[in-house]
C-alpha positions, 0 to 999 in steps of 0.5 A: 105255504101262505094264505092257504096255497097248495103245493105243488100249484096247478101250473096251468091255472097260474099261467092262465091267471097271469095272462088274464091279469096281463090282458086286464092291465093292457086294456086299462092304462090307469089300472096298469099305472096303479099295478106298476106303482104297487110292484115298484114298492113291493118287489117280493110280491112281483117275484112271487106273482110273475117270475118263474124258476128254472131247474135244468136238472128236472128236464134231464129227468123228464120233469118240469124245468120251469115252475111259477 
């Protein structure tokens, strides 16, 4: 893991951080413009910061099927 990240992450904290960021961007159109410009040229960062994975096998066994 990079930058001292811990595995598995605390999914609640990840989702909470995402919501805080999203609200912050929506409240500041200039910040939203800058963020969009950044992610336009950094697609891997967008995936790491905002996308989830889905594993249906985990759900069949009672595990967590969606993970940030």
